[in-house]
DOTIFI-76174 format. One record per residue (C-alpha): residue number from 0; x negated, y, z negated. Coordinates in Angstrom, 3 decimals, padded with zeros to 6 digits. Last residue first. Layout:
% residues N
<n = NUM&c1 = X&c2 = Y&c3 = Z>
...
***
This chain:
% residues 387
<n = 386&c1 = -079.951&c2 = 038.717&c3 = -237.631>
<n = 385&c1 = -080.747&c2 = 035.410&c3 = -236.049>
<n = 384&c1 = -083.357&c2 = 033.014&c3 = -237.511>
<n = 383&c1 = -086.098&c2 = 032.014&c3 = -235.136>
<n = 382&c1 = -087.792&c2 = 028.739&c3 = -234.319>
<n = 381&c1 = -090.883&c2 = 028.028&c3 = -232.255>
<n = 380&c1 = -093.146&c2 = 030.323&c3 = -234.254>
<n = 379&c1 = -094.902&c2 = 033.192&c3 = -232.486>
<n = 378&c1 = -098.220&c2 = 033.240&c3 = -230.789>
<n = 377&c1 = -100.228&c2 = 036.459&c3 = -230.562>
<n = 376&c1 = -100.765&c2 = 037.880&c3 = -227.026>
<n = 375&c1 = -104.318&c2 = 038.038&c3 = -225.726>
<n = 374&c1 = -105.038&c2 = 041.379&c3 = -224.144>
<n = 373&c1 = -105.165&c2 = 042.267&c3 = -220.434>
<n = 372&c1 = -106.788&c2 = 045.552&c3 = -219.463>
<n = 371&c1 = -104.806&c2 = 048.016&c3 = -217.341>
<n = 370&c1 = -106.186&c2 = 051.282&c3 = -216.027>
<n = 369&c1 = -103.647&c2 = 054.092&c3 = -216.208>
<n = 368&c1 = -101.982&c2 = 056.726&c3 = -214.024>
<n = 367&c1 = -099.629&c2 = 058.799&c3 = -216.152>
<n = 366&c1 = -095.911&c2 = 058.797&c3 = -215.244>
<n = 365&c1 = -094.646&c2 = 058.511&c3 = -218.783>
<n = 364&c1 = -097.342&c2 = 059.720&c3 = -221.180>
<n = 363&c1 = -100.485&c2 = 058.178&c3 = -222.462>
<n = 362&c1 = -102.453&c2 = 058.164&c3 = -225.671>
<n = 361&c1 = -099.877&c2 = 056.558&c3 = -227.984>
<n = 360&c1 = -099.557&c2 = 053.562&c3 = -225.634>
<n = 359&c1 = -103.159&c2 = 052.628&c3 = -226.175>
<n = 358&c1 = -102.524&c2 = 048.970&c3 = -226.954>
<n = 357&c1 = -099.361&c2 = 046.862&c3 = -226.446>
<n = 356&c1 = -098.411&c2 = 048.130&c3 = -222.965>
<n = 355&c1 = -095.998&c2 = 045.659&c3 = -221.268>
<n = 354&c1 = -096.722&c2 = 044.235&c3 = -217.847>
<n = 353&c1 = -093.485&c2 = 042.765&c3 = -216.450>
<n = 352&c1 = -093.971&c2 = 039.245&c3 = -215.013>
<n = 351&c1 = -090.737&c2 = 037.810&c3 = -216.414>
<n = 350&c1 = -088.107&c2 = 040.534&c3 = -216.725>
<n = 349&c1 = -087.388&c2 = 043.295&c3 = -219.185>
<n = 348&c1 = -084.393&c2 = 045.382&c3 = -220.147>
<n = 347&c1 = -082.308&c2 = 042.642&c3 = -221.780>
<n = 346&c1 = -082.370&c2 = 039.977&c3 = -224.502>
<n = 345&c1 = -085.824&c2 = 040.650&c3 = -225.918>
<n = 344&c1 = -086.940&c2 = 038.335&c3 = -228.761>
<n = 343&c1 = -089.175&c2 = 040.557&c3 = -230.828>
<n = 342&c1 = -092.631&c2 = 039.500&c3 = -232.064>
<n = 341&c1 = -094.386&c2 = 039.351&c3 = -235.420>
<n = 340&c1 = -092.659&c2 = 036.050&c3 = -236.415>
<n = 339&c1 = -089.831&c2 = 035.616&c3 = -233.902>
<n = 338&c1 = -087.362&c2 = 038.388&c3 = -234.478>
<n = 337&c1 = -083.853&c2 = 038.553&c3 = -233.124>
<n = 336&c1 = -081.538&c2 = 041.050&c3 = -231.453>
<n = 335&c1 = -083.576&c2 = 043.150&c3 = -229.154>
<n = 334&c1 = -082.170&c2 = 045.217&c3 = -226.246>
<n = 333&c1 = -084.654&c2 = 047.165&c3 = -224.097>
<n = 332&c1 = -084.970&c2 = 050.645&c3 = -222.662>
<n = 331&c1 = -087.952&c2 = 050.748&c3 = -220.306>
<n = 330&c1 = -090.460&c2 = 053.508&c3 = -220.007>
<n = 329&c1 = -092.903&c2 = 053.673&c3 = -217.068>
<n = 328&c1 = -096.650&c2 = 054.256&c3 = -217.056>
<n = 327&c1 = -098.413&c2 = 054.163&c3 = -213.706>
<n = 326&c1 = -100.773&c2 = 051.555&c3 = -212.206>
<n = 325&c1 = -098.070&c2 = 050.327&c3 = -209.726>
<n = 324&c1 = -095.769&c2 = 049.606&c3 = -212.730>
<n = 323&c1 = -097.295&c2 = 049.493&c3 = -216.224>
<n = 322&c1 = -094.710&c2 = 049.085&c3 = -218.962>
<n = 321&c1 = -093.892&c2 = 051.167&c3 = -222.039>
<n = 320&c1 = -091.277&c2 = 049.800&c3 = -224.487>
<n = 319&c1 = -087.896&c2 = 050.955&c3 = -225.702>
<n = 318&c1 = -085.405&c2 = 050.713&c3 = -228.568>
<n = 317&c1 = -082.480&c2 = 052.971&c3 = -228.991>
<n = 316&c1 = -081.674&c2 = 053.868&c3 = -232.674>
<n = 315&c1 = -080.603&c2 = 057.461&c3 = -232.051>
<n = 314&c1 = -083.855&c2 = 058.683&c3 = -233.692>
<n = 313&c1 = -085.783&c2 = 056.562&c3 = -231.226>
<n = 312&c1 = -087.292&c2 = 053.102&c3 = -231.765>
<n = 311&c1 = -090.559&c2 = 051.981&c3 = -230.380>
<n = 310&c1 = -091.570&c2 = 048.475&c3 = -229.266>
<n = 309&c1 = -095.190&c2 = 047.518&c3 = -228.464>
<n = 308&c1 = -096.057&c2 = 046.868&c3 = -232.117>
<n = 307&c1 = -093.323&c2 = 044.274&c3 = -232.351>
<n = 306&c1 = -095.045&c2 = 042.107&c3 = -229.776>
<n = 305&c1 = -092.652&c2 = 041.151&c3 = -226.976>
<n = 304&c1 = -091.081&c2 = 037.713&c3 = -226.466>
<n = 303&c1 = -089.064&c2 = 036.751&c3 = -223.405>
<n = 302&c1 = -086.970&c2 = 033.504&c3 = -223.698>
<n = 301&c1 = -086.395&c2 = 031.336&c3 = -220.622>
<n = 300&c1 = -085.385&c2 = 027.958&c3 = -222.115>
<n = 299&c1 = -083.168&c2 = 029.506&c3 = -224.798>
<n = 298&c1 = -082.242&c2 = 026.624&c3 = -227.162>
<n = 297&c1 = -079.154&c2 = 026.325&c3 = -229.313>
<n = 296&c1 = -077.785&c2 = 026.276&c3 = -232.928>
<n = 295&c1 = -080.497&c2 = 024.771&c3 = -235.036>
<n = 294&c1 = -079.457&c2 = 025.154&c3 = -238.653>
<n = 293&c1 = -081.462&c2 = 026.961&c3 = -241.429>
<n = 292&c1 = -079.514&c2 = 026.099&c3 = -244.569>
<n = 291&c1 = -079.375&c2 = 028.459&c3 = -247.509>
<n = 290&c1 = -078.645&c2 = 026.646&c3 = -250.738>
<n = 289&c1 = -076.157&c2 = 026.886&c3 = -253.644>
<n = 288&c1 = -076.282&c2 = 023.842&c3 = -255.953>
<n = 287&c1 = -073.043&c2 = 022.010&c3 = -256.656>
<n = 286&c1 = -074.480&c2 = 018.528&c3 = -256.724>
<n = 285&c1 = -078.090&c2 = 018.398&c3 = -257.867>
<n = 284&c1 = -081.238&c2 = 018.679&c3 = -255.685>
<n = 283&c1 = -084.587&c2 = 017.914&c3 = -257.221>
<n = 282&c1 = -083.884&c2 = 014.207&c3 = -257.627>
<n = 281&c1 = -087.283&c2 = 013.250&c3 = -256.203>
<n = 280&c1 = -085.918&c2 = 011.030&c3 = -253.413>
<n = 279&c1 = -083.285&c2 = 013.612&c3 = -252.285>
<n = 278&c1 = -082.872&c2 = 013.089&c3 = -248.550>
<n = 277&c1 = -080.440&c2 = 015.515&c3 = -246.865>
<n = 276&c1 = -077.334&c2 = 014.633&c3 = -244.923>
<n = 275&c1 = -075.628&c2 = 017.600&c3 = -243.207>
<n = 274&c1 = -071.997&c2 = 018.726&c3 = -242.940>
<n = 273&c1 = -070.844&c2 = 021.768&c3 = -240.966>
<n = 272&c1 = -067.684&c2 = 023.584&c3 = -242.079>
<n = 271&c1 = -066.079&c2 = 026.242&c3 = -239.826>
<n = 270&c1 = -065.096&c2 = 029.586&c3 = -241.308>
<n = 269&c1 = -062.103&c2 = 031.880&c3 = -241.381>
<n = 268&c1 = -062.030&c2 = 031.770&c3 = -245.207>
<n = 267&c1 = -058.364&c2 = 031.093&c3 = -246.067>
<n = 266&c1 = -057.242&c2 = 029.610&c3 = -242.654>
<n = 265&c1 = -060.304&c2 = 027.276&c3 = -242.513>
<n = 264&c1 = -061.203&c2 = 026.733&c3 = -238.883>
<n = 263&c1 = -060.731&c2 = 023.264&c3 = -237.339>
<n = 262&c1 = -062.829&c2 = 020.594&c3 = -235.678>
<n = 261&c1 = -065.362&c2 = 020.355&c3 = -238.447>
<n = 260&c1 = -069.013&c2 = 019.836&c3 = -237.433>
<n = 259&c1 = -070.793&c2 = 016.545&c3 = -237.922>
<n = 258&c1 = -073.875&c2 = 014.813&c3 = -239.362>
<n = 257&c1 = -076.691&c2 = 017.426&c3 = -239.093>
<n = 256&c1 = -079.874&c2 = 015.841&c3 = -240.424>
<n = 255&c1 = -081.833&c2 = 017.025&c3 = -243.407>
<n = 254&c1 = -085.516&c2 = 018.087&c3 = -243.736>
<n = 253&c1 = -087.333&c2 = 017.225&c3 = -246.965>
<n = 252&c1 = -089.678&c2 = 019.676&c3 = -248.718>
<n = 251&c1 = -087.114&c2 = 022.262&c3 = -249.690>
<n = 250&c1 = -088.325&c2 = 025.773&c3 = -249.072>
<n = 249&c1 = -088.598&c2 = 028.129&c3 = -252.012>
<n = 248&c1 = -086.396&c2 = 031.233&c3 = -252.386>
<n = 247&c1 = -085.336&c2 = 030.577&c3 = -255.984>
<n = 246&c1 = -081.894&c2 = 029.432&c3 = -254.789>
<n = 245&c1 = -083.297&c2 = 026.866&c3 = -252.453>
<n = 244&c1 = -083.979&c2 = 027.266&c3 = -248.744>
<n = 243&c1 = -083.007&c2 = 024.146&c3 = -246.782>
<n = 242&c1 = -084.124&c2 = 023.034&c3 = -243.346>
<n = 241&c1 = -081.575&c2 = 021.136&c3 = -241.230>
<n = 240&c1 = -082.765&c2 = 019.099&c3 = -238.274>
<n = 239&c1 = -080.708&c2 = 018.705&c3 = -235.113>
<n = 238&c1 = -081.623&c2 = 015.532&c3 = -233.313>
<n = 237&c1 = -078.199&c2 = 013.874&c3 = -232.998>
<n = 236&c1 = -076.558&c2 = 017.296&c3 = -232.371>
<n = 235&c1 = -078.615&c2 = 017.830&c3 = -229.240>
<n = 234&c1 = -078.980&c2 = 021.582&c3 = -228.922>
<n = 233&c1 = -076.980&c2 = 023.433&c3 = -226.319>
<n = 232&c1 = -078.776&c2 = 025.545&c3 = -223.782>
<n = 231&c1 = -078.634&c2 = 029.330&c3 = -223.985>
<n = 230&c1 = -078.055&c2 = 032.040&c3 = -221.478>
<n = 229&c1 = -075.948&c2 = 029.727&c3 = -219.306>
<n = 228&c1 = -072.898&c2 = 031.878&c3 = -219.604>
<n = 227&c1 = -070.905&c2 = 029.038&c3 = -221.250>
<n = 226&c1 = -073.647&c2 = 028.609&c3 = -223.872>
<n = 225&c1 = -073.721&c2 = 032.306&c3 = -224.635>
<n = 224&c1 = -069.956&c2 = 032.391&c3 = -224.935>
<n = 223&c1 = -070.029&c2 = 029.294&c3 = -227.222>
<n = 222&c1 = -072.558&c2 = 030.975&c3 = -229.476>
<n = 221&c1 = -070.482&c2 = 034.089&c3 = -229.796>
<n = 220&c1 = -067.376&c2 = 032.023&c3 = -230.534>
<n = 219&c1 = -069.145&c2 = 030.035&c3 = -233.274>
<n = 218&c1 = -070.512&c2 = 033.215&c3 = -234.787>
<n = 217&c1 = -067.040&c2 = 034.699&c3 = -234.914>
<n = 216&c1 = -065.730&c2 = 031.437&c3 = -236.504>
<n = 215&c1 = -068.020&c2 = 032.019&c3 = -239.453>
<n = 214&c1 = -070.311&c2 = 029.157&c3 = -240.398>
<n = 213&c1 = -070.074&c2 = 027.258&c3 = -243.676>
<n = 212&c1 = -072.487&c2 = 024.541&c3 = -244.674>
<n = 211&c1 = -071.591&c2 = 021.381&c3 = -246.692>
<n = 210&c1 = -074.809&c2 = 019.716&c3 = -247.824>
<n = 209&c1 = -074.456&c2 = 016.011&c3 = -248.526>
<n = 208&c1 = -076.981&c2 = 014.194&c3 = -250.696>
<n = 207&c1 = -079.219&c2 = 011.180&c3 = -250.168>
<n = 206&c1 = -079.975&c2 = 010.199&c3 = -252.802>
<n = 205&c1 = -077.671&c2 = 011.592&c3 = -255.437>
<n = 204&c1 = -075.131&c2 = 008.790&c3 = -255.967>
<n = 203&c1 = -072.750&c2 = 010.121&c3 = -258.608>
<n = 202&c1 = -071.160&c2 = 008.233&c3 = -261.537>
<n = 201&c1 = -068.540&c2 = 010.087&c3 = -263.586>
<n = 200&c1 = -067.358&c2 = 009.667&c3 = -267.171>
<n = 199&c1 = -064.222&c2 = 008.670&c3 = -269.155>
<n = 198&c1 = -061.965&c2 = 010.604&c3 = -266.735>
<n = 197&c1 = -058.814&c2 = 012.276&c3 = -267.962>
<n = 196&c1 = -055.675&c2 = 011.671&c3 = -265.926>
<n = 195&c1 = -054.982&c2 = 008.171&c3 = -267.379>
<n = 194&c1 = -054.750&c2 = 005.229&c3 = -265.032>
<n = 193&c1 = -054.242&c2 = 002.734&c3 = -267.937>
<n = 192&c1 = -054.513&c2 = 004.305&c3 = -271.356>
<n = 191&c1 = -057.484&c2 = 005.064&c3 = -273.642>
<n = 190&c1 = -057.581&c2 = 004.965&c3 = -277.374>
<n = 189&c1 = -060.868&c2 = 006.066&c3 = -278.877>
<n = 188&c1 = -062.614&c2 = 003.924&c3 = -281.445>
<n = 187&c1 = -065.984&c2 = 004.010&c3 = -279.660>
<n = 186&c1 = -066.568&c2 = 007.436&c3 = -278.151>
<n = 185&c1 = -064.876&c2 = 009.203&c3 = -275.268>
<n = 184&c1 = -065.813&c2 = 011.960&c3 = -272.757>
<n = 183&c1 = -069.079&c2 = 010.261&c3 = -271.784>
<n = 182&c1 = -071.803&c2 = 012.395&c3 = -270.273>
<n = 181&c1 = -072.786&c2 = 011.821&c3 = -266.626>
<n = 180&c1 = -073.996&c2 = 008.761&c3 = -264.842>
<n = 179&c1 = -076.665&c2 = 008.774&c3 = -262.102>
<n = 178&c1 = -076.026&c2 = 006.391&c3 = -259.295>
<n = 177&c1 = -075.140&c2 = 002.934&c3 = -258.077>
<n = 176&c1 = -071.458&c2 = 002.418&c3 = -257.388>
<n = 175&c1 = -068.338&c2 = 000.825&c3 = -258.968>
<n = 174&c1 = -069.805&c2 = 001.016&c3 = -262.497>
<n = 173&c1 = -067.993&c2 = -001.432&c3 = -264.804>
<n = 172&c1 = -065.253&c2 = -001.229&c3 = -267.402>
<n = 171&c1 = -064.993&c2 = -004.452&c3 = -269.379>
<n = 170&c1 = -061.337&c2 = -004.628&c3 = -270.571>
<n = 169&c1 = -060.581&c2 = -004.870&c3 = -266.843>
<n = 168&c1 = -061.531&c2 = -008.534&c3 = -266.935>
<n = 167&c1 = -058.719&c2 = -009.276&c3 = -269.364>
<n = 166&c1 = -056.304&c2 = -007.495&c3 = -267.027>
<n = 165&c1 = -057.557&c2 = -009.583&c3 = -264.065>
<n = 164&c1 = -057.160&c2 = -012.850&c3 = -266.086>
<n = 163&c1 = -053.654&c2 = -011.856&c3 = -267.134>
<n = 162&c1 = -052.695&c2 = -011.213&c3 = -263.540>
<n = 161&c1 = -054.189&c2 = -014.512&c3 = -262.446>
<n = 160&c1 = -052.356&c2 = -016.414&c3 = -265.133>
<n = 159&c1 = -049.035&c2 = -014.647&c3 = -264.305>
<n = 158&c1 = -049.567&c2 = -015.571&c3 = -260.655>
<n = 157&c1 = -050.106&c2 = -019.264&c3 = -261.631>
<n = 156&c1 = -046.859&c2 = -019.122&c3 = -263.605>
<n = 155&c1 = -045.014&c2 = -017.652&c3 = -260.594>
<n = 154&c1 = -046.383&c2 = -020.519&c3 = -258.385>
<n = 153&c1 = -045.245&c2 = -023.051&c3 = -261.002>
<n = 152&c1 = -041.768&c2 = -021.605&c3 = -261.169>
<n = 151&c1 = -041.503&c2 = -021.673&c3 = -257.295>
<n = 150&c1 = -042.489&c2 = -025.384&c3 = -257.263>
<n = 149&c1 = -040.101&c2 = -026.206&c3 = -260.060>
<n = 148&c1 = -037.272&c2 = -024.444&c3 = -258.120>
<n = 147&c1 = -038.054&c2 = -026.392&c3 = -254.972>
<n = 146&c1 = -038.071&c2 = -029.687&c3 = -256.949>
<n = 145&c1 = -034.794&c2 = -028.851&c3 = -258.648>
<n = 144&c1 = -033.289&c2 = -028.289&c3 = -255.187>
<n = 143&c1 = -034.410&c2 = -031.635&c3 = -254.030>
<n = 142&c1 = -032.855&c2 = -033.314&c3 = -257.158>
<n = 141&c1 = -029.588&c2 = -031.491&c3 = -256.569>
<n = 140&c1 = -029.534&c2 = -032.704&c3 = -253.037>
<n = 139&c1 = -029.987&c2 = -036.268&c3 = -254.147>
<n = 138&c1 = -027.269&c2 = -035.949&c3 = -256.762>
<n = 137&c1 = -024.899&c2 = -034.623&c3 = -254.117>
<n = 136&c1 = -025.610&c2 = -037.368&c3 = -251.690>
<n = 135&c1 = -024.549&c2 = -039.860&c3 = -254.336>
<n = 134&c1 = -026.895&c2 = -042.285&c3 = -255.834>
<n = 133&c1 = -027.424&c2 = -046.020&c3 = -255.152>
<n = 132&c1 = -026.293&c2 = -045.506&c3 = -251.488>
<n = 131&c1 = -029.215&c2 = -047.545&c3 = -250.264>
<n = 130&c1 = -030.937&c2 = -044.536&c3 = -248.579>
<n = 129&c1 = -029.879&c2 = -042.277&c3 = -251.432>
<n = 128&c1 = -031.960&c2 = -044.368&c3 = -253.808>
<n = 127&c1 = -035.157&c2 = -043.730&c3 = -251.807>
<n = 126&c1 = -034.553&c2 = -039.985&c3 = -251.632>
<n = 125&c1 = -033.599&c2 = -040.023&c3 = -255.318>
<n = 124&c1 = -036.973&c2 = -041.514&c3 = -256.311>
<n = 123&c1 = -038.957&c2 = -038.837&c3 = -254.399>
<n = 122&c1 = -036.896&c2 = -036.028&c3 = -255.949>
<n = 121&c1 = -037.300&c2 = -037.470&c3 = -259.424>
<n = 120&c1 = -041.068&c2 = -037.878&c3 = -259.040>
<n = 119&c1 = -041.512&c2 = -034.302&c3 = -257.694>
<n = 118&c1 = -039.310&c2 = -032.837&c3 = -260.392>
<n = 117&c1 = -041.413&c2 = -034.487&c3 = -263.102>
<n = 116&c1 = -044.556&c2 = -033.152&c3 = -261.566>
<n = 115&c1 = -043.080&c2 = -029.674&c3 = -261.242>
<n = 114&c1 = -042.076&c2 = -029.666&c3 = -264.889>
<n = 113&c1 = -045.612&c2 = -030.564&c3 = -265.891>
<n = 112&c1 = -047.049&c2 = -027.816&c3 = -263.714>
<n = 111&c1 = -044.575&c2 = -025.316&c3 = -265.191>
<n = 110&c1 = -045.713&c2 = -026.254&c3 = -268.667>
<n = 109&c1 = -049.364&c2 = -025.886&c3 = -267.688>
<n = 108&c1 = -048.620&c2 = -022.462&c3 = -266.069>
<n = 107&c1 = -046.863&c2 = -021.313&c3 = -269.265>
<n = 106&c1 = -049.912&c2 = -022.339&c3 = -271.271>
<n = 105&c1 = -052.221&c2 = -020.490&c3 = -268.949>
<n = 104&c1 = -050.046&c2 = -017.345&c3 = -269.243>
<n = 103&c1 = -050.126&c2 = -017.631&c3 = -273.062>
<n = 102&c1 = -053.898&c2 = -017.891&c3 = -273.030>
<n = 101&c1 = -054.136&c2 = -014.863&c3 = -270.775>
<n = 100&c1 = -051.811&c2 = -012.808&c3 = -272.990>
<n = 99&c1 = -053.846&c2 = -013.743&c3 = -276.017>
<n = 98&c1 = -057.119&c2 = -012.750&c3 = -274.293>
<n = 97&c1 = -055.441&c2 = -009.529&c3 = -273.263>
<n = 96&c1 = -054.547&c2 = -008.624&c3 = -276.756>
<n = 95&c1 = -058.051&c2 = -009.528&c3 = -278.052>
<n = 94&c1 = -060.105&c2 = -007.653&c3 = -275.370>
<n = 93&c1 = -060.856&c2 = -004.462&c3 = -277.283>
<n = 92&c1 = -062.327&c2 = -002.266&c3 = -274.629>
<n = 91&c1 = -066.023&c2 = -002.508&c3 = -273.527>
<n = 90&c1 = -067.433&c2 = 000.446&c3 = -271.673>
<n = 89&c1 = -070.139&c2 = 000.914&c3 = -268.997>
<n = 88&c1 = -070.853&c2 = -002.591&c3 = -267.789>
<n = 87&c1 = -073.194&c2 = -002.582&c3 = -264.746>
<n = 86&c1 = -071.551&c2 = -003.744&c3 = -261.497>
<n = 85&c1 = -073.047&c2 = -001.101&c3 = -259.241>
<n = 84&c1 = -076.295&c2 = 000.038&c3 = -260.853>
<n = 83&c1 = -076.736&c2 = 002.723&c3 = -263.474>
<n = 82&c1 = -079.122&c2 = 005.655&c3 = -263.553>
<n = 81&c1 = -079.359&c2 = 007.463&c3 = -266.847>
<n = 80&c1 = -077.710&c2 = 010.793&c3 = -267.817>
<n = 79&c1 = -075.799&c2 = 009.282&c3 = -270.730>
<n = 78&c1 = -077.170&c2 = 005.933&c3 = -271.785>
<n = 77&c1 = -074.809&c2 = 003.061&c3 = -271.073>
<n = 76&c1 = -072.783&c2 = 000.436&c3 = -272.961>
<n = 75&c1 = -070.179&c2 = 002.460&c3 = -274.804>
<n = 74&c1 = -068.559&c2 = 000.028&c3 = -277.179>
<n = 73&c1 = -065.167&c2 = -000.894&c3 = -278.763>
<n = 72&c1 = -062.912&c2 = 001.525&c3 = -276.860>
<n = 71&c1 = -059.310&c2 = 000.734&c3 = -277.890>
<n = 70&c1 = -056.873&c2 = -000.319&c3 = -275.253>
<n = 69&c1 = -054.866&c2 = 000.451&c3 = -272.109>
<n = 68&c1 = -055.753&c2 = -001.115&c3 = -268.779>
<n = 67&c1 = -057.230&c2 = 000.340&c3 = -265.593>
<n = 66&c1 = -059.494&c2 = 002.674&c3 = -267.478>
<n = 65&c1 = -060.856&c2 = 005.702&c3 = -265.564>
<n = 64&c1 = -064.406&c2 = 006.244&c3 = -264.186>
<n = 63&c1 = -064.623&c2 = 008.994&c3 = -261.624>
<n = 62&c1 = -066.821&c2 = 007.787&c3 = -258.713>
<n = 61&c1 = -068.930&c2 = 010.109&c3 = -256.526>
<n = 60&c1 = -070.801&c2 = 009.192&c3 = -253.421>
<n = 59&c1 = -073.286&c2 = 011.268&c3 = -251.392>
<n = 58&c1 = -072.924&c2 = 013.971&c3 = -254.003>
<n = 57&c1 = -072.462&c2 = 017.485&c3 = -252.742>
<n = 56&c1 = -074.792&c2 = 020.356&c3 = -252.169>
<n = 55&c1 = -073.292&c2 = 023.701&c3 = -251.269>
<n = 54&c1 = -074.120&c2 = 025.877&c3 = -248.166>
<n = 53&c1 = -074.796&c2 = 029.321&c3 = -246.873>
<n = 52&c1 = -076.022&c2 = 029.753&c3 = -243.301>
<n = 51&c1 = -079.325&c2 = 030.712&c3 = -241.677>
<n = 50&c1 = -078.772&c2 = 030.239&c3 = -237.985>
<n = 49&c1 = -081.349&c2 = 029.001&c3 = -235.474>
<n = 48&c1 = -082.193&c2 = 029.698&c3 = -231.863>
<n = 47&c1 = -085.023&c2 = 027.525&c3 = -230.545>
<n = 46&c1 = -087.316&c2 = 029.137&c3 = -228.020>
<n = 45&c1 = -088.483&c2 = 028.052&c3 = -224.607>
<n = 44&c1 = -091.020&c2 = 030.297&c3 = -222.915>
<n = 43&c1 = -090.819&c2 = 032.937&c3 = -220.193>
<n = 42&c1 = -094.089&c2 = 034.841&c3 = -219.427>
<n = 41&c1 = -094.378&c2 = 038.575&c3 = -219.965>
<n = 40&c1 = -097.751&c2 = 039.970&c3 = -218.887>
<n = 39&c1 = -099.603&c2 = 041.612&c3 = -221.736>
<n = 38&c1 = -101.157&c2 = 045.014&c3 = -221.620>
<n = 37&c1 = -104.011&c2 = 047.019&c3 = -223.150>
<n = 36&c1 = -104.409&c2 = 050.608&c3 = -221.906>
<n = 35&c1 = -107.311&c2 = 052.416&c3 = -220.268>
<n = 34&c1 = -106.884&c2 = 056.056&c3 = -219.278>
<n = 33&c1 = -107.225&c2 = 056.933&c3 = -215.636>
<n = 32&c1 = -110.256&c2 = 059.184&c3 = -214.865>
<n = 31&c1 = -110.726&c2 = 062.746&c3 = -216.020>
<n = 30&c1 = -113.207&c2 = 065.067&c3 = -213.904>
<n = 29&c1 = -115.225&c2 = 067.423&c3 = -216.104>
<n = 28&c1 = -114.094&c2 = 071.077&c3 = -215.753>
<n = 27&c1 = -115.724&c2 = 072.960&c3 = -212.843>
<n = 26&c1 = -118.367&c2 = 075.712&c3 = -213.467>
<n = 25&c1 = -117.428&c2 = 079.092&c3 = -211.835>
<n = 24&c1 = -119.142&c2 = 079.846&c3 = -208.486>
<n = 23&c1 = -122.038&c2 = 082.372&c3 = -208.290>
<n = 22&c1 = -121.209&c2 = 085.890&c3 = -206.891>
<n = 21&c1 = -120.305&c2 = 087.464&c3 = -210.181>
<n = 20&c1 = -123.584&c2 = 086.347&c3 = -211.817>
<n = 19&c1 = -125.593&c2 = 088.010&c3 = -209.050>
<n = 18&c1 = -123.792&c2 = 091.293&c3 = -209.480>
<n = 17&c1 = -124.291&c2 = 091.167&c3 = -213.233>
<n = 16&c1 = -127.971&c2 = 090.592&c3 = -212.895>
<n = 15&c1 = -128.300&c2 = 093.456&c3 = -210.370>
<n = 14&c1 = -126.553&c2 = 095.850&c3 = -212.740>
<n = 13&c1 = -128.714&c2 = 094.795&c3 = -215.652>
<n = 12&c1 = -131.899&c2 = 095.382&c3 = -213.692>
<n = 11&c1 = -130.682&c2 = 098.867&c3 = -212.666>
<n = 10&c1 = -129.971&c2 = 099.820&c3 = -216.305>
<n = 9&c1 = -133.426&c2 = 098.606&c3 = -217.369>
<n = 8&c1 = -135.133&c2 = 100.625&c3 = -214.582>
<n = 7&c1 = -133.166&c2 = 103.751&c3 = -215.534>
<n = 6&c1 = -134.344&c2 = 103.470&c3 = -219.157>
<n = 5&c1 = -137.947&c2 = 102.879&c3 = -218.109>
<n = 4&c1 = -137.845&c2 = 106.134&c3 = -216.055>
<n = 3&c1 = -137.867&c2 = 106.036&c3 = -212.339>
<n = 2&c1 = -140.317&c2 = 108.204&c3 = -210.372>
<n = 1&c1 = -138.952&c2 = 110.415&c3 = -207.654>
<n = 0&c1 = -139.623&c2 = 109.326&c3 = -204.119>
***
């Protein structure tokens, strides 16, 4: 046997090593198990549906002060911007002409009373004389007629006295209601006339206040359709609270109460007016202020809420979520219309008991097998404003 050189031996060893390597099996890739995802199980819960609507504040009561008799203003008896009580004197007109008229009316009534007394005595005497034929029947009848005329004259005189007394009283102009009084449009020395168009001042009661809220007829129709379909339950009007958002974005501290809803639609604006009563103990609200009113419209007793982070939106605007069905990932297209805190109120596409993926959804694909772990859903507020 010929001897092998070192180079030949090295080549032979390399060939044997390569042959052995080719016969051994290739290493297998590590086995992948189902990915873990966090889910929540949808549970129906009652939710209150609200509407944020524009509104204007109005005084609870407002009285425009006008004179009921003509005269010269002698005094203004109030401080502008102060609170006056019902019956407080506001203006004093010159009473002299009306005092004279009142005195004259009383004198006329006294004269009529004396004439009546004389007519009563004469009529009584003539009745007795007529019985013994001491006077003619015609004279007796004339005496009775004079008595009736004297009675009517006395009643007219008394009416003149009362009218003069009322006019004299109207020279003191008083506040008809309790409230805050505005600036005066006249000063002492001004001539005012009875029932004039221009107001002297205005008194407004500001606690409580009205808030007139407008809601479009389209929203009313949509709400009525949802109520008729049974999707929503109607709210009890006697217990509907109104929350106000002021012009600076702050929330008003006192809740109001819905009083009534108009029975007709405005032809000019196409809206329905709602009226609420709002406490105003601090005087923060003034008539004519613009506010946003959050009004309870209805209640959904079976609302489904999904965390906003679980919802994705495509380029076309379609919204969808990933759910776990039989331990596999499935995509559901959903309809969402309203937000509740950090959750979406889902109107269609999901059902109670569905397991929605809220964590790990970016790491899985549709159809993947997954391992589900329940996570604690975040609580949302009880009320929601519609979009």
